[in-house]
C-alpha positions in Angstrom: -30.5 2.4 10.1 -28.1 2.0 13.0 -27.6 -1.3 14.4 -24.3 -3.4 15.6 -22.0 -4.3 13.1 -22.4 -7.8 11.9 -25.7 -8.0 14.0 -22.7 -8.6 16.9 -23.7 -6.3 20.1 -20.5 -7.2 21.6 -18.3 -5.8 19.0 -18.4 -2.3 20.2 -18.9 -0.9 16.8 -22.2 0.7 15.3 -23.0 -0.1 11.4 -24.3 3.3 10.1 -25.1 4.3 6.5 -22.0 6.3 6.8 -19.4 3.7 8.0 -21.0 0.8 6.0 -21.1 2.5 2.3 -18.9 1.6 -0.5 -17.8 5.3 -1.0 -16.4 5.3 2.8 -14.4 2.1 2.4 -13.2 3.1 -1.1 -12.1 6.5 0.3 -10.3 4.8 3.3 -8.6 2.2 1.1 -7.1 4.7 -0.9 -5.6 6.6 1.9 -1.5 5.6 2.0 -1.8 4.3 5.4 -4.3 1.5 4.1 -3.3 1.4 0.4 -2.2 -2.3 -0.9 1.1 -2.9 -2.2 3.1 0.2 -1.2 6.3 -0.1 0.6 6.6 1.9 4.1 9.2 4.3 2.4 6.9 5.3 0.0 3.8 5.5 2.7 5.8 7.8 4.8 6.9 9.7 2.0 3.4 10.4 1.2 2.0 11.2 4.3 4.9 13.3 5.2 4.4 15.5 2.3 1.0 16.0 3.4 1.9 17.0 6.7 4.9 19.1 6.0 2.7 21.1 3.3 0.1 21.7 5.8 2.0 22.8 8.7 3.8 25.9 7.5 0.4 27.9 7.0 -0.5 28.1 10.4 2.9 29.0 11.7 2.9 31.6 9.0 -0.4 33.4 9.4 -0.7 32.5 13.0 2.5 32.6 14.4 3.6 35.6 17.1 5.8 37.1 14.0 3.0 37.2 11.7 3.1 41.0 11.4 6.9 41.0 10.6 8.6 41.0 7.7 10.1 37.7 8.5 6.8 35.9 9.2 7.2 33.3 6.3 10.6 32.3 7.3 9.8 32.1 10.7 6.7 29.8 10.0 9.1 27.8 7.5 11.6 27.2 10.4 9.0 26.6 13.1 7.3 24.2 11.1 10.8 22.4 10.3 11.4 22.5 13.9 8.0 20.4 14.6 9.0 18.2 11.9 12.1 17.1 13.5 10.5 16.7 16.9 7.6 14.5 15.3 10.3 12.5 13.6 12.0 11.8 16.8 8.8 10.9 18.2 8.2 8.3 15.3 11.7 7.0 15.7 11.2 6.6 19.6 7.8 4.9 18.9 9.3 2.3 16.5 12.3 1.5 19.2 9.9 0.7 21.9 7.2 -0.9 19.7 8.8 -3.4 17.5 11.5 -6.1 18.0 14.9 -5.4 16.0 15.0 -9.2 15.2 11.4 -9.5 13.4 11.6 -9.7 10.0 9.7 -8.3 6.9 9.2 -5.3 5.0 5.8 -4.5 6.7 5.0 -1.4 8.4 4.6 -3.4 11.7 8.1 -4.4 12.0 11.3 -2.6 13.1 13.1 -2.4 9.4 9.4 -1.1 8.0 8.8 1.5 10.5 12.3 2.8 10.2 11.8 3.1 6.5 8.3 5.0 7.2 9.9 7.2 9.5 12.8 8.0 7.1 10.2 8.5 4.3 8.0 10.7 6.6 11.1 12.9 7.6 12.5 13.5 3.6 8.2 14.1 2.8 7.8 16.5 5.2 10.5 18.6 4.8 9.8 18.5 1.1 6.1 19.4 1.8 7.3 22.4 4.1 9.8 23.5 1.4 7.1 23.3 -1.3 4.6 25.3 0.7 7.3 28.0 1.3 8.3 28.3 -2.4 4.6 28.6 -3.2 3.9 31.4 -0.4 7.0 33.0 -1.2 6.0 33.5 -5.5 2.6 33.9 -4.7 2.4 37.1 -6.4 4.6 36.0 -9.3 1.8 33.0 -9.4 -1.0 35.4 -9.5 0.6 37.7 -12.2 1.1 34.4 -14.4 -2.3 33.2 -14.3 -3.5 36.7 -15.4 -1.2 36.5 -18.4 -2.8 33.2 -19.5 -6.8 34.7 -19.4 
């Protein structure tokens, strides 16, 4: 079942039933990082929304203020602080990795990486805000769903 990829032992990759299945290829090709025809801004927006949405929960439930009345607000501000730090890291990576004179709208260019970083920042702040709104209104959402029954 496990053999070298394309029968070439020098590639350094193994072909397994998981890595060579069409399901895995389809799943990976639908991720925003690999999806064809998506601009760097939209890639960053989609990836940022996911990251921002999932950052609030750990800070809210596991943070040092988890047993206080301001736990949710502290969790959101902590997530926003981490988002700003990560956006700065993305910007620094783009400055040192790509030349400013290389052209194109691709992600591997300076302009594309700036667009990706901008989209990621906006998307992650939006995702964290959306998570805050959902968690703050969870009691309303639970009573609203009981009315539908």
